[in-house]
N, C-alpha and C positions, 0 to 999 in steps of 0.2 A: 462638334462634340464638346460638351460642357466640361471644363477643367475640374479635376478633383481637388478638393480642399485638403483632404487627408490621404495619406498613402494607403494602399491596400493592406488589409490585415493578413499578413503572411507569416509563416513560421520563421523565415529569416528576419522579418521585422521584429517579431517578438523576442528572438534571441538578441538582436541589437538593443532593443529597449531594455531587456533584462540586464545586459552588461552595463548600459549607461546608468540604469537605476542603481545597480550594485555599487558602481563607482561613486555616484552621487550620494547614496545613503552612507557609504563608508566615509567620504569626506565630511558629510554632515555630522556623523557621530564623532569623528576626530575633532571637528570644531567645537561641538558641545563638550567634549572631554577637556579641551583646552580652556573653555570658559568656566565650567563648573567643577573641573577636576582638582582644583586647589593645588596643594603641594605635589600631588601625584602627577600633575601635568607639567611641572617645572623640571628643567634639566638638573642633573646631579651637580654637586659642588665642583667636581673636576671639570665637567663640561663648561661651567661658568668661569673657570679659571680662578676660583677663590683660593685654593691652596697655593698656587703660584704667586698670586697677589700678596697674600699674607706673608709668604716666605721672602718675597722681594723686599717688602716694606720692613720686615723684621731684620733682614740682613743689612739694609741701608741704615736703619736706626742703630743697629749694633756697631756699625763701622763709624758712625758720626760721633763727633765730640758731644759730651753731655749737654753743653750749652745750646747745641743746635737741634737736639732731639725733640723738644716740644714743638718748635716751628716745623720740623720735618714731619712729625706726626699729624700736625694740623693740615699741612699741605697734602698729605696722603689720604686724608678723609674725603669721602664722597657723600654728598647729601642724599639720604634715602637708601643708600646701598651699603656703605661700609664707613664706620667712624673709627679713627685711630687716636689713642691717648697714651702718653708716656708718663710713668711714675718712677721717681728716683728710689733707689734701694733704701735710703735712709729716711724716706718719708713715711708717715704713718700708714698710708695706703700700700706702699711697697712692702712694709713689714707685715701688714695684715694679709696681703696676698701670699707672702712667703709662708706664713704660719697657718694657712687655710687649706692645707693639702687634704685633710680628712673630709672636707666638704666639696672637693672638686670631682668632676666627672672625667673618666678616661678620655684622652685627646684622640682626635681622628688618626687613623693609621696611614692615610694617604698624604699627610702633611710632611713635606721634606724637612729633614733636620737642618738646623743652622750650622752645626759643625759636627765633627766625628762623635763627640760625646753626646750630642743631641740636646735640645732645649728642654726646659720644664714647661709643660703646657697644661693649662687648666681651662676646660670648657665648662661653662656653667650657665644656668638659666636664672631669670629674675627671682624665682621662688627659693633659690639656694641661699643659705646664710652668708656665703661669701659676697653676694650681691648687696648686702647691707653694710659693708665696710665703710667707715667714715671717709669721705672723699671720693668714693666710687659711686655709691648710691645708684645701683642699677636695679632698683626694685620694680615689682610688677606695676605699681601705681604709675611710675613714670614711663616704663617700657613694657607694655602689656604683652607684646609678642616678640621680644628681642632675644638674641642669642649672643653670648660673649665668649671670647677666647683670650686668655692672658698668657703671654710668652715671656719667660724670664731670660734676659740677655746675660752675657758673660760677666758683666760687672755687677749682677744682682738686681739691676733695674728691670722694670716690667713695661711691656707694650700690650695694651688692651685693645682688642678689635671688637667692635659692636656692630651687629646687623639688626637694624630696627625691626625688620620683618623677615620671615623666612623666604629667601629668594631661590632656594634650591629644592629639589624633589628627590625621587627615588633614584636608584642606580640606573645606568644605561641598560643593563640586561633586563631589569624589571620593566623599564619603559618600553623596550622592544616587545617584551611579552604582552604588555597591556595593548600596545598597538596591534600586535598580531591577533590577540583575542578579539579586539573590536572589528578588525577586518574579517576574520572568520565568521563572527556572529552576524554582522550586517550582510555579508555576501551569502551566507547560508540561509538567512531568513528570506532575502529577496529571491534567491534562486529557488527555494522550496515553494514559495507562493507562486512564482511564475511557472514552475514545472507543474504544480497542481492545476493551475488554470489552463495550461496547455494540454495536460493529460485528460482533463474532464471530458471534452468532446470525443476523445478516443475511447474512453471507458463507456460513454453513452452509445457510441457506435457498436462496440463489442456487445454490450447488453442488448441492443436492438437486434443485432444479428442472431444472438442466441434466442431471443424471444420470437423472432421470425421462424426459427427452426422448430420451436414448440407450437407456434400458432401462426399459420400462414395468413390468417385474417388480421394480424396485428397492424396498427396504423403505420404510416410512413414516419421516418425519423425527421425531426426538426433540424434544419440545417443551422449549425452554429460552429464557432471556432474559427481558426485561420482559413485562408482561402483554399489551401491544399486539402484540408480535412473536409471543408464544405463540398469540394469537388468530389471527394470520395463518397460522402453521404449522398450527394445528388446522383452519382452513378449507381450506388446501391439501391436507392429508391426507384430508379428507372428499371434496374434488373428485377427488383422485387415486384414491381407492377407487371413486368413481362412474364415472370414466372407464375404469378397469380393468375394472369389472363390465360396463359397456356394451360395450366392445371385445370382451371375452371372450364375452358372450352373442351379439353380432352375428356374430363369427367362427364360433362354434359353430353358430349357426343357418344361416348361408350355406353352411358346409361340409357340414352335414347335408343341406340341400336339394340341393346339387350332387351329393352322394353318392347320394341317393335317386333322382335322375333317371337314374342308370345302369340301374336296373331296367326302367322303361318303354322306354328306348332299346333294351335287349337284346330286349324283347318285340317292338318294332317291327322289328328286324332279322330276328327269327325269322319273323314274319308276312310280311315282304317276300319271304322265300324262296318263298312260295306265289303270288306275283304272276306271271302268265304273260307279261305284256308286258315284254320286256327293257328297253325304254327307260324305262318308269315305274319298274321295279325299280331301275335304275341311279340314277335321280334320287332315289328314296327312300333308297338306301344312301348317296348323297352327302350328303343332309341329315342322316342319322343320324351319319355320320362327322364332319360339321362340328359337330354338337351335342356329340358325344363329345369332340372336340378342345377345344371351349369349356369343357366340364365339367372335363376334365383340367387345362386352364390355370387355371381358377378354383380347383380344389382345390390346385394347386401354389402359387398366389398366397396362398391362405388359410393353407396350411401355413407358408410363409415368413413371413407376417405374424404368425403365432402362435408362431414359433420362439423358444425361450427360450435365446438365446445371450447370455452375460454379456459386457459390455464389457470389453475388455482393452487393454493397450498392445502394439502390434505394429509391425513394420517395413513401412511402406506400399510402398516400392519392391520389397520381397520379394514382396508380394501381386501387384503388377503383373507381376513377372517370372514368377510361377507361371502367370498367365493366358497370357503370351507362350509359355511352354514347353508348355502344354497344346495350344495351336493349332499349335505347331511340330511336335508329334507327329502332327498331322493333315495336315502338309504346307503349312500356311498360315503365312507369315512376317509377323510384326508388328514394326514399328519401335518403339524406345524411346529417349527422351532425358530426362535428369534425374539427380539425385544417386543414388549407389548405396545410400545408407542414409538413412532418415528415419523419425522416430518419430511415430506417430499413435495416438489412443485411440478405440476404438469396437468394432464387431462385424466382425471381419475376414472371416468367411465370408459374411455378408450383403453387405458391401461388394464382395466378389469377385463375387457374383451380379449386383449392379447393374452393375458395369463389364463383366462378361461379356455381359449383355443388350445393352449399347451396342455392344460389339464384334461380337456376333452379327448385329445389325441392319445394321451397316456391311458385313459380309461378304455378307449376303443381298441387300442392295439397292444396294450401291455397290462398294467395293474393300476389301481388307484394310487396316485403318486403322493409323495410327501413334499411339502413346501417349506423352504428354509429361507430366512432373511438374515443377512449379515452386513457388516460395514467393513469395507476395505479401502484404506487411504481416504480419498475424497469421493467415494462412490458407494451406492447401495447395491447389493447383489442379491438377486432373487434366484433361487435354484429350485427347479421342479424335477424331482427324481422318482423314477418308477423302477420296477424290478422285472421288466420284460426282457425280450430277446435282444433289444437294441437295434441298431441300424448298420447296414454295410458301410464301411469307411468311405466309399465313393459317393454315398447318398447323404452324408451328414450336412453338406452344404447345398446339394441340389434340391432338398426337400423344401427350400424356401422359394424355389422357382414357381411361378404361377402354373397351376394345373398339373404339377408334378405329383405323381402318386406311385408308391411302391406296389399297390394293388392295381394291377393293370385291368382287372375285370370291371373297374368302376361301378361296383355294386353299391347302390345307395345304402344298403343295410350294413356295409362295412366302413362307411366313411362318406366324406363330402366329395367335392370336386377338385380339391387341391389348392384352395385359396386361404385356408385357415392360417397356415404358417406364414404365408406371404403377407396377409393382413397383420399378423402379430409382428413380423419384422418391420413393416412400414410404421406401425405405431411406436415401436421401441426407438426406431431411428428418428422419428419426430420429436422424441423426448431427449435427443442427444445421446442415446445409449446404444448398446449393441447386444445382440443375442447370438448365442452359439449353442451347438449340440455336441455332445461327447458321450461315448460309451463308457459306462462305469466299470472299473476293474472287476468288481464282484458280480457283474451282470446288471443289465438295465441301462437306461438312458437318462442323461441329465441335460435339461435345458437351462442354460445359465443366462440371466439377464443382468446387465450392468447398467445402472442409471446414475447420472450425476446427481448429487444431493445438494440441497440448499439448507439443510438443517441436520443436526446430529440425532440419530435414533436414541431414544432413551434407554438407559441400562435396564436389564431385567429387574422387575420388581420396583422400579422407581416410578412414582406417579408422574404422569405427563403434565 
């Protein structure tokens, strides 16, 4: 057996790959954030320990003798991170710092005080006027991205801290919010794409099953997706082929039997011509005609059942209007209420036969009916209402059984052989709908057809 270079495409593998990708994309986004995030990607001053460092240096300088403070400040300086300078209160720089309060920026709240009274702190940038003090010279030309903090000690001298570049970012809460947003965004995007890719073959399978219900001649489904879904599709294709073969053989066999029965019936009619008793001859011819009608009805039913009409998108009110016009040519007026345009998908000629059977039954046994079309939720509802005597409650469902008739005489002048409603029910079921009969409270019968729709019927008066 040849070893597999790649693992099988299964749902479990796709879930595992999705999790790995989500983690990898999240880490990648985090890395890009740290590379290109600038100050947003840096820790806050408290996390870097800047306030504690400043406080410690200021306390040590405050406690040291004045002659040691310049060397202590120089020793506390760190190249590229933090520079410390000390200025005596009597120096021009110290005096200028003391008198520049109007130009200072409020000091950070998190900086611990040097004593109970608290120090005087001045946080400023290179563009502030205080930065141009003689002897300080912290201008933008020399320090383009620097930040400065001046702290006055108890004896009036000043300690100036300089950060050449901003080495701190947003607060810890803001950083966690940014990290959480990156995680949610990356995981959400990867999960959504993976879920859509996993759900695509399932949707295709559902659509193929629905199409097979509308058109048994539809082609087999292409096997795609994970192994489990491909197995389901393979099983469905096998079942579809078996059902198609069974229906084809059954229809062919029953149609052949019905067709072959015509020959003995013809012989019976010819032999009946030699019967001398007129009464017996009439009874024989009546039975032959009844059997002939049943065979013709069965052949018509089988032909309709085996018709290879491809589903299409059509205007349902247009089909209903065609039925109304056909009967109007015969002098029979049918009423209609509903939208002038409405999109439906299915087999329009088969659906027309089903509705025509309902109308024909109403005309024969009751009164010319009214046809109403409406929309309910995600379905189209066709109602065929007559004003006749209705049906007994126990016959409302039995009338759909093959060869069932309320008229037991089976007189061809009063109706067919009992396959009209059966054929109508089969056609409606092929469209994924249902048909029911109910007696109307004011008298009459209502045949209600509910069809799933693929488009919205247009509003009355709105052009399609």
